[in-house]
GUDRENBA-937044 format. One line per field, with one value per residue (C-alpha): residue number from 1; y negated, x, z negated; residue in three letters; chain. Coordinates in steps of 0.25 Angstrom, whole numbers, plus 5000, padded with zeros to 4 digits. Example, Ala and Ser with C-alpha at 12.3 -4.5 7.8 and 13.67 -1.06 7.14 Angstrom:
BEGIN
num	1;2;
py	5018;5004;
px	5049;5055;
pz	4969;4971;
residu	Ala;Ser;
chaine	A;A;
This chain:
BEGIN
num	1;2;3;4;5;6;7;8;9;10;11;12;13;14;15;16;17;18;19;20;21;22;23;24;25;26;27;28;29;30;31;32;33;34;35;36;37;38;39;40;41;42;43;44;45;46;47;48;49;50;51;52;53;54;55;56;57;58;59;60;61;62;63;64;65;66;67;68;69;70;71;72;73;74;75;76;77;
py	5000;4986;4976;4964;4956;4946;4940;4944;4941;4953;4956;4966;4974;4971;4982;4974;4984;4977;4978;4970;4960;4950;4950;4942;4937;4951;4957;4972;4980;4990;5004;5006;5019;5017;5008;5006;4996;4991;4985;4975;4972;4967;4963;4953;4948;4955;4959;4972;4973;4982;4988;4994;5003;5000;5005;4993;5000;5005;4996;5002;4991;4989;4977;4972;4964;4956;4945;4939;4941;4952;4955;4964;4972;4982;4987;4998;4998;
px	5000;5005;5005;4996;4994;4984;4972;4959;4944;4936;4921;4919;4907;4901;4910;4922;4926;4930;4920;4928;4940;4945;4959;4965;4951;4946;4935;4937;4926;4932;4930;4937;4944;4952;4953;4962;4966;4981;4986;4995;5010;5007;5022;5020;5007;4998;4984;4976;4969;4959;4964;4956;4960;4951;4948;4944;4942;4956;4963;4966;4968;4971;4964;4967;4958;4962;4954;4945;4956;4958;4970;4974;4985;4989;4983;4985;4979;
pz	5000;5003;4992;4995;4981;4987;4980;4987;4985;4980;4979;4968;4962;4949;4943;4948;4960;4973;4984;4995;4996;5005;5010;5021;5025;5027;5018;5014;5008;4998;4992;4979;4979;4965;4953;4942;4931;4932;4918;4925;4922;4908;4907;4918;4912;4922;4917;4921;4934;4941;4954;4965;4977;4988;5002;5012;5025;5030;5019;5005;4995;4980;4974;4960;4951;4939;4932;4943;4954;4965;4973;4984;4978;4990;5003;5012;5026;
residu	Unk;Unk;Unk;Unk;Unk;Unk;Unk;Unk;Unk;Unk;Unk;Unk;Unk;Unk;Unk;Unk;Unk;Unk;Unk;Unk;Unk;Unk;Unk;Unk;Unk;Unk;Unk;Unk;Unk;Unk;Unk;Unk;Unk;Unk;Unk;Unk;Unk;Unk;Unk;Unk;Unk;Unk;Unk;Unk;Unk;Unk;Unk;Unk;Unk;Unk;Unk;Unk;Unk;Unk;Unk;Unk;Unk;Unk;Unk;Unk;Unk;Unk;Unk;Unk;Unk;Unk;Unk;Unk;Unk;Unk;Unk;Unk;Unk;Unk;Unk;Unk;Unk;
chaine	A;A;A;A;A;A;A;A;A;A;A;A;A;A;A;A;A;A;A;A;A;A;A;A;A;A;A;A;A;A;A;A;A;A;A;A;A;A;A;A;A;A;A;A;A;A;A;A;A;A;A;A;A;A;A;A;A;A;A;A;A;A;A;A;A;A;A;A;A;A;A;A;A;A;A;A;A;
């Protein structure tokens, strides 16, 4: 997977799971295939975050959510 680390706009369900995201002006509908909670690198001041592995058509992506922000961590196309 290629590291991206770009902030993206995400629409999420009431339970917090992503439904779609916008990256480089394109909207991707997603199907969540895996979820996990990452504790963060506490020694660098990072807090925990929710992580989602999603399938968006032919694109496999890793979305991270922390606080109110979302970012695209990695992609494989």
